[in-house]
C-alpha positions in Angstrom: -0.1 -0.1 0.2 1.0 3.5 -1.0 2.0 5.7 1.9 0.2 9.1 2.0 1.8 12.0 1.8 1.9 12.7 5.6 3.4 9.5 5.9 6.2 10.3 3.5 6.9 13.8 4.8 7.3 12.0 8.4 9.6 9.5 7.0 11.7 12.0 5.3 11.7 14.6 8.7 12.9 11.1 10.7 15.9 11.0 8.1 16.8 15.0 8.5 17.2 14.6 12.2 14.1 15.4 13.6 12.5 12.3 16.3 9.4 14.1 16.5 7.0 14.9 13.8 3.2 15.6 13.6 0.4 17.4 11.8 -2.4 19.2 12.3 -4.4 21.9 10.6 -3.9 25.9 10.1 -6.5 27.0 12.8 -6.8 29.8 15.2 -5.0 29.2 18.3 -6.5 28.3 21.4 -4.3 29.3 24.2 -3.8 33.2 22.7 -6.2 34.9 25.3 -4.2 33.2 28.4 -0.8 34.0 26.3 -2.0 37.8 26.2 -3.3 37.7 29.7 0.1 36.6 30.6 1.9 39.4 28.7 -0.4 41.8 30.9 0.7 40.3 34.0 4.4 41.8 32.8 5.5 38.1 32.8 7.3 38.9 30.0 9.5 41.2 31.4 11.4 43.7 29.0 10.9 41.3 25.8 8.6 43.8 24.0 8.6 41.9 21.0 6.1 39.0 22.4 4.0 42.2 23.0 4.2 43.3 19.7 3.8 39.8 17.8 0.7 38.9 19.6 -1.7 39.8 16.8 0.3 37.4 14.5 0.4 34.7 17.1 -3.4 35.1 17.2 -3.8 32.7 13.6 -1.0 31.1 11.9 -2.8 31.7 8.8 -1.7 35.7 9.3 1.9 34.3 8.5 0.9 32.5 5.2 -2.3 33.3 4.1 -2.3 30.1 2.3 -1.9 27.7 5.3 -3.8 24.6 5.4 -1.7 22.7 7.7 1.1 22.9 10.4 4.0 20.6 10.7 5.2 20.5 13.8 8.6 18.8 14.5 11.4 18.5 17.2 15.0 17.7 17.1 16.6 16.3 20.4 19.9 18.0 21.4 20.7 16.0 24.5 24.3 14.8 24.3 26.1 14.3 27.9 25.6 15.0 31.3 28.7 16.8 32.5 31.3 15.5 35.0 30.1 15.9 38.4 33.1 17.1 39.5 33.0 20.3 36.9 29.6 21.1 37.3 29.7 21.4 41.4 33.1 23.6 40.9 32.3 26.9 41.8 35.2 28.8 39.6 33.6 27.3 36.3 30.8 28.7 34.8 27.4 26.5 33.6 25.9 27.0 30.2 22.8 25.7 29.0 23.5 22.7 27.6 21.6 23.7 24.3 24.7 25.9 23.7 26.9 23.7 24.2 27.1 23.3 20.1 26.4 24.8 17.2 23.7 27.8 17.0 20.5 25.4 16.3 18.6 28.1 14.1 21.1 27.6 11.4 21.0 24.1 11.7 17.3 23.2 12.0 16.4 26.0 9.3 18.7 23.9 6.9 16.8 20.9 7.6 13.1 22.2 7.0 14.4 23.6 3.8 15.3 20.6 2.9 11.8 18.6 4.0 10.0 21.6 2.0 12.1 20.8 -1.2 11.2 17.5 -0.5 7.1 17.9 -0.5 7.9 19.5 -3.9 9.3 16.7 -5.5 6.9 14.5 -4.0 4.1 16.2 -6.1 3.3 19.5 -4.9 5.0 21.7 -7.1 2.9 24.7 -6.8 3.2 24.8 -2.4 3.9 27.7 -0.3 5.6 27.5 3.0 7.1 29.4 5.4 9.4 27.8 8.0 10.0 28.8 11.5 12.4 27.8 14.2 11.8 28.8 17.8 12.3 32.9 16.9 9.3 33.2 14.8 5.7 34.9 16.2 4.4 31.3 16.9 2.7 29.6 19.8 5.1 26.5 18.8 4.5 24.6 22.2 0.5 25.0 21.5 0.8 23.5 18.0 3.3 20.9 19.1 1.0 19.4 22.0 -2.0 19.4 19.2 0.4 17.3 16.6 1.2 14.9 20.0 4.7 15.3 20.2 4.1 15.8 23.7 2.4 17.9 26.6 3.3 21.1 28.2 4.7 20.7 31.9 4.6 22.3 35.0 7.9 23.8 33.7 6.1 24.9 30.8 8.7 23.1 28.5 7.1 20.4 25.8 7.4 16.7 27.3 7.5 13.8 25.6 6.5 10.4 27.0 9.0 8.1 25.7 12.2 10.7 25.7 11.8 14.1 28.0 12.0 17.8 27.0 15.3 17.8 25.6 13.8 19.0 22.2 14.4 22.0 19.9 10.8 22.8 17.9 10.4 24.0 14.4 7.2 24.3 12.6 6.6 24.3 8.2 3.4 26.1 7.2 2.1 24.9 4.0 -0.5 25.6 1.7 -2.0 22.0 1.5 -3.9 19.7 3.5 -2.1 16.9 4.9 -4.0 13.9 7.1 -3.6 15.1 11.0 -1.3 13.4 13.6 -3.9 10.7 14.8 -1.6 9.1 17.7 -2.7 9.2 21.1 -0.9 11.6 23.5 0.7 9.7 26.4 1.9 11.2 29.9 1.3 14.2 32.2 3.3 15.8 35.2 0.5 14.2 37.7 1.0 15.7 41.2 4.8 16.0 40.5 6.0 19.8 41.2 9.9 18.6 41.6 10.6 21.7 39.1 8.8 24.6 40.9 10.7 23.3 43.9 14.0 23.3 42.3 13.6 26.9 40.5 16.6 28.9 42.8 14.8 32.1 42.0 11.1 30.7 42.4 10.3 32.4 38.9 7.0 29.5 38.7 4.2 31.4 39.9 2.2 28.6 39.5 2.4 25.4 37.6 2.4 26.3 33.9 2.9 30.0 34.8 6.4 31.4 34.4 7.3 34.8 35.5 10.2 35.4 32.9 11.6 38.5 35.2 12.4 35.8 37.6 14.0 33.4 35.6 17.2 32.6 35.2 17.8 32.3 31.1 15.7 35.5 30.9 18.1 37.1 33.1 20.9 35.6 31.7 20.0 36.1 27.8 16.9 38.2 27.0 17.8 41.0 29.6 20.4 43.8 28.2 20.5 45.9 31.4 21.4 45.4 35.0 20.4 42.1 36.6 18.3 42.7 39.8 20.5 42.7 42.6 18.3 40.5 44.9 18.8 38.1 42.0 21.9 38.2 41.6 23.5 35.5 44.5 20.5 33.3 43.3 22.3 33.0 40.5 24.8 30.6 41.4 27.7 29.7 38.4 25.1 29.9 35.7 26.0 32.5 33.1 24.0 31.5 29.7 20.8 29.8 30.1 19.7 27.4 33.1 18.4 23.7 33.1 17.6 23.0 36.3 13.5 22.6 35.8 14.9 19.7 33.0 17.4 18.2 35.3 15.2 17.3 37.6 12.3 16.2 35.6 11.9 12.4 36.3 10.7 12.2 32.6 14.1 13.2 31.2 15.4 10.1 32.8 14.3 8.3 29.5 16.0 10.9 27.1 18.7 9.3 24.5 21.6 11.0 23.7 21.6 12.6 19.9 24.1 11.5 17.4 23.7 15.0 15.8 27.3 16.4 15.5 26.3 20.1 15.8 25.0 20.1 19.2 28.4 17.9 20.5 30.2 20.3 23.4 32.5 22.7 21.8 36.1 22.6 23.3 35.2 25.2 26.5 31.5 25.2 26.6 31.3 22.6 28.7 31.7 24.5 32.4 34.6 26.9 31.5 36.6 28.8 33.5 34.7 32.0 34.7 38.6 33.7 34.8 39.0 32.3 31.5 36.6 34.4 30.2 35.9 37.5 32.1 38.4 39.7 30.4 37.6 39.0 26.9 38.1 41.5 24.3 35.1 42.3 21.4 37.1 40.4 18.6 37.7 37.4 21.1 34.3 37.0 22.2 33.0 36.9 18.2 35.4 34.3 17.6 35.0 32.3 20.4 31.2 32.1 19.9 31.0 32.7 16.0 27.8 30.1 15.2 27.1 29.7 18.7 23.7 30.9 20.6 26.1 32.7 23.4 26.0 35.0 20.6 22.9 36.6 21.5 23.8 37.8 24.7 26.7 39.7 23.5 29.8 40.6 24.7 28.8 43.1 27.4 25.2 40.3 28.3 27.6 37.5 28.9 30.8 39.2 30.6 28.0 40.3 33.2 27.3 37.1 33.7 30.3 35.8 33.9 31.3 38.6 36.7 27.5 37.4 38.5 29.0 33.9 39.0 32.9 35.1 40.4 30.8 37.1 42.9 29.2 34.0 44.0 31.9 32.0 43.7 33.9 34.5 46.1 37.1 33.9 45.7 39.7 36.5 46.3 41.7 35.0 43.6 39.2 36.5 41.1 39.9 40.4 42.5 43.1 41.4 39.7 40.5 39.8 37.0 37.8 42.1 38.5 40.2 45.2 38.7 40.3 44.9 35.1 37.2 44.8 34.4 36.6 47.8 36.6 37.8 50.2 33.2 36.1 48.6 30.8 34.6 50.4 28.1 30.6 48.5 29.1 29.2 50.5 32.5 27.4 47.4 32.7 30.1 45.3 33.4 31.8 47.9 35.4 28.8 48.2 37.9 28.7 44.3 38.1 32.8 43.8 38.8 31.8 46.6 41.3 29.1 44.2 42.7 31.2 41.3 42.5 34.1 42.8 44.6 31.7 43.7 47.6 30.8 40.1 47.3 34.7 38.9 47.4 35.3 41.6 50.3 38.6 42.0 51.8 41.1 44.8 51.8 42.5 44.4 48.5 38.8 44.6 46.9 38.3 47.4 49.4 41.5 49.4 48.0 40.5 49.0 44.3 37.3 50.2 44.5 38.2 52.9 46.8 40.0 53.9 43.7 37.9 53.4 40.9 35.2 55.1 43.2 37.2 58.4 42.5 37.8 57.5 38.6 33.9 56.5 37.6 31.9 59.0 36.0 28.7 56.8 35.6 26.3 57.4 37.5 25.0 53.7 38.2 28.5 52.1 38.4 29.2 54.8 40.9 26.2 53.6 43.0 27.6 49.9 42.7 31.0 50.8 43.8 29.3 52.9 46.8 27.3 50.1 47.9 29.5 47.3 47.5 32.1 49.3 49.9 29.0 49.1 52.3 28.6 45.8 51.9 32.7 45.0 52.2 32.8 47.4 55.5 29.6 46.0 57.3 31.6 42.9 56.9 34.2 43.8 58.5 32.5 45.3 61.2 30.6 42.1 61.7 33.8 40.3 62.1 36.0 42.9 63.8 38.2 42.7 60.9 
């Protein structure tokens, strides 16, 4: 019996490296009002583009008028677990595993375009299509759930009952009617709340509701400004993203490693030494993270994150590097370097801050230095130093 076009598409998608594939009709979103309420509550933080894209997210046909079907896909990026000794070392930074390798946007987009070409060669020569990889105005988890790829867990990630949640999601809108997914959706979070309890910043307001303003992934990637002081000490050594709510999820005990070379850890991305990163120049940053998701944070944001991790490490061995960071061209970096010195404390840190207090001309950085000095002085009084 000849396979239907939907079956052929699924077979080809698997060949291209997509572990999960499902098809649904192109219809209006069923969760848009809840999403709108989430934005109105301020949970999107400073991600203003989410509100600007709201009208487009109401219906996928606003992105492609001729759209009749949505092909939802998921690609596994789980590779290895870092050695426990590295993961527990406060002198090293932790990078979310999705950013260990090459930029998934580039990898997946190429595969999606290959799949579109396959559909055209299968007889749909007049096909109209659009492809999306994470960054488009698409409520991707809603459509992935409709396509039976998994359910949206309490940590807001899509979870597959066979293999967990270490997946990149993508979509193709096509101008043809395809047979929809008929597989029965299995699994649920049940009464488990491990992800909610494990979040170090209490970013989950309730199950399935995340306040981005408290989320470490948001703070280290999306937020372009100063990280709120009350959250810095809760970030530990997380310097780009956060995997905690996925790491504790029982469903991820079923995760199987991907054989995709592009997602294997690059040299230096698996628990890098913080002091090897803190004084990178722009040229060094651009070279090191070319073709990597880490470039999204830009140098100023990434070094800000590294410096917060150094402050949480608290080692006086970091004072010389932070002293150098205090003369960086970026006020954002200087301000966080002052905070980190205040966390480390001691006479040497105090002397460095006192010197730079006289030289600093940015009001916000000056305030950071003053607060850091006050913190050091308070500690000295407390311990009669």
